C-alpha positions as CSV (number, residue, x, y, z in Angstrom):
1,M,9.8,-16.4,-4.9
2,A,9.6,-13.0,-8.0
3,R,5.9,-14.8,-8.7
4,L,4.9,-15.2,-4.8
5,L,5.4,-11.1,-4.2
6,P,2.7,-9.8,-6.7
7,V,0.1,-12.7,-4.8
8,L,1.0,-11.7,-1.5
9,L,1.0,-8.2,-2.1
10,L,-2.8,-8.5,-3.5
11,L,-4.1,-10.8,-0.4
12,L,-2.8,-8.1,2.0
13,L,-4.4,-5.3,-0.3
14,W,-7.9,-7.3,-0.4
15,L,-7.5,-8.0,3.4
16,W,-6.4,-4.2,4.6
17,P,-10.0,-2.5,4.3
18,A,-11.9,-5.2,6.7
19,A,-8.6,-4.5,8.8
20,A,-8.9,-0.7,8.7
21,Q,-13.0,-1.0,9.6
22,A,-12.6,-2.3,13.3
23,N,-12.4,0.1,15.8
24,P,-9.2,-0.7,18.1
25,D,-11.5,0.6,21.2
26,L,-13.8,-2.4,21.0
27,K,-13.7,-5.5,23.4
28,F,-14.5,-8.2,21.0
29,R,-15.9,-11.7,22.9
30,T,-16.5,-14.9,20.4
31,I,-19.3,-17.8,20.5
32,T,-18.8,-20.6,18.7
33,T,-21.9,-22.9,17.7
34,E,-21.5,-26.2,15.1
35,H,-21.1,-24.2,12.2
36,F,-20.1,-20.6,13.0
37,I,-17.9,-18.6,15.0
38,I,-19.6,-15.5,16.1
39,H,-17.5,-12.2,16.9
40,Y,-19.3,-9.5,18.8
41,H,-18.0,-6.5,20.6
42,V,-19.1,-6.2,24.5
43,G,-22.7,-4.7,25.2
44,E,-24.2,-6.9,22.1
45,E,-24.6,-10.0,23.7
46,E,-28.2,-10.3,22.8
47,L,-27.5,-9.5,19.2
48,A,-24.9,-11.8,19.3
49,D,-27.1,-14.6,20.5
50,R,-29.8,-13.8,18.6
51,T,-27.6,-14.0,15.3
52,A,-25.8,-17.4,16.4
53,M,-29.6,-19.0,16.6
54,L,-30.8,-17.2,13.2
55,A,-27.4,-18.4,11.5
56,E,-28.2,-22.2,12.6
57,R,-31.3,-22.0,11.4
58,A,-30.4,-20.9,8.1
59,Y,-27.5,-23.1,7.9
60,E,-30.0,-25.9,8.0
61,R,-32.6,-24.8,5.9
62,L,-29.9,-23.4,3.2
63,T,-27.7,-26.5,3.4
64,L,-30.6,-28.9,3.1
65,G,-32.4,-26.7,0.2
66,L,-29.2,-26.5,-1.7
67,G,-27.6,-29.4,-1.2
68,H,-24.3,-27.9,-0.2
69,A,-22.5,-27.1,3.0
70,P,-19.4,-25.3,3.4
71,S,-16.6,-27.5,5.1
72,L,-15.4,-25.2,7.5
73,R,-17.4,-23.4,10.2
74,T,-18.2,-19.8,9.0
75,H,-17.1,-16.4,10.7
76,V,-19.8,-13.9,11.2
77,V,-18.6,-10.6,12.7
78,V,-21.2,-8.4,14.2
79,T,-21.0,-5.0,15.3
80,D,-23.5,-2.1,15.8
81,T,-21.4,0.9,15.2
82,T,-23.2,2.5,12.1
83,D,-27.1,3.6,11.6
84,V,-27.0,0.8,8.9
85,S,-28.4,-2.5,8.6
86,N,-26.6,-4.6,6.1
87,G,-24.0,-6.8,5.4
88,F,-21.7,-8.8,3.3
89,A,-20.0,-12.4,2.6
90,N,-17.7,-14.2,1.1
91,A,-16.3,-17.6,1.6
92,V,-12.6,-17.3,-0.1
93,P,-10.4,-17.5,1.5
94,F,-12.8,-19.0,4.3
95,P,-16.5,-18.6,4.6
96,R,-17.2,-15.2,6.3
97,I,-19.8,-13.1,7.0
98,R,-19.9,-8.9,7.9
99,L,-23.3,-7.8,9.6
100,F,-24.1,-4.6,10.9
101,G,-26.5,-4.7,13.3
102,A,-28.4,-1.6,13.7
103,A,-32.1,-1.6,13.4
104,P,-33.3,-0.4,10.0
105,G,-34.2,3.0,9.6
106,T,-38.3,3.8,8.0
107,M,-37.0,4.2,4.8
108,S,-34.8,0.8,4.5
109,V,-36.3,-2.6,3.0
110,L,-35.1,-4.5,5.8
111,G,-37.9,-2.7,8.2
112,S,-40.5,-4.2,5.9
113,Y,-39.8,-7.5,7.8
114,D,-41.0,-8.5,11.0
115,D,-37.8,-9.8,11.7
116,W,-35.0,-8.1,9.8
117,L,-32.3,-9.7,11.4
118,D,-33.5,-12.8,10.3
119,I,-33.8,-11.9,6.7
120,L,-30.6,-10.3,6.9
121,V,-28.2,-13.4,8.2
122,T,-30.3,-15.5,6.0
123,H,-29.4,-13.3,2.8
124,E,-25.9,-13.1,3.8
125,M,-25.7,-17.0,4.4
126,V,-27.1,-17.6,0.9
127,H,-24.0,-15.8,-0.6
128,V,-21.8,-18.0,1.7
129,V,-23.3,-21.3,0.1
130,H,-23.5,-20.3,-3.3
131,I,-19.9,-18.8,-3.0
132,D,-18.7,-22.0,-1.6
133,T,-20.4,-24.3,-3.9
134,V,-17.7,-25.0,-6.0
135,H,-16.0,-28.8,-7.3
136,G,-13.5,-30.2,-9.6
137,A,-10.2,-28.5,-10.5
138,T,-11.8,-25.3,-9.9
139,R,-12.1,-26.1,-6.0
140,L,-7.9,-26.4,-5.8
141,L,-8.0,-22.5,-6.9
142,N,-10.5,-21.5,-4.3
């Protein structure tokens, strides 16, 4: 039991920043697709629908091209509460993506693309597939 306590403490510290970023005043909804669970706040239905479509399209292209598919649905949290177009992804302990859905500013690299949201979703999905590609004994550690 004494060995388990440090592990639980590290897990709590690792998850705490993600929980601290959530605005408790936002009302969230969820869309479930074949490979994704999209979480979004009320008022961002169009952004969430488009994200779901783009994520499924990216999934098909990337899993075929990279020869690996995550075994679990990927959770995607979409918010538009900042002035930044960006995101981050991880596959441990489960596949997840966080997207900041504000349209890119004129100085953003994403603003150079015809469909910035497609680039953002695809980029983050690459991370999920890549990080999830673990085989053998190391898969147990994941």
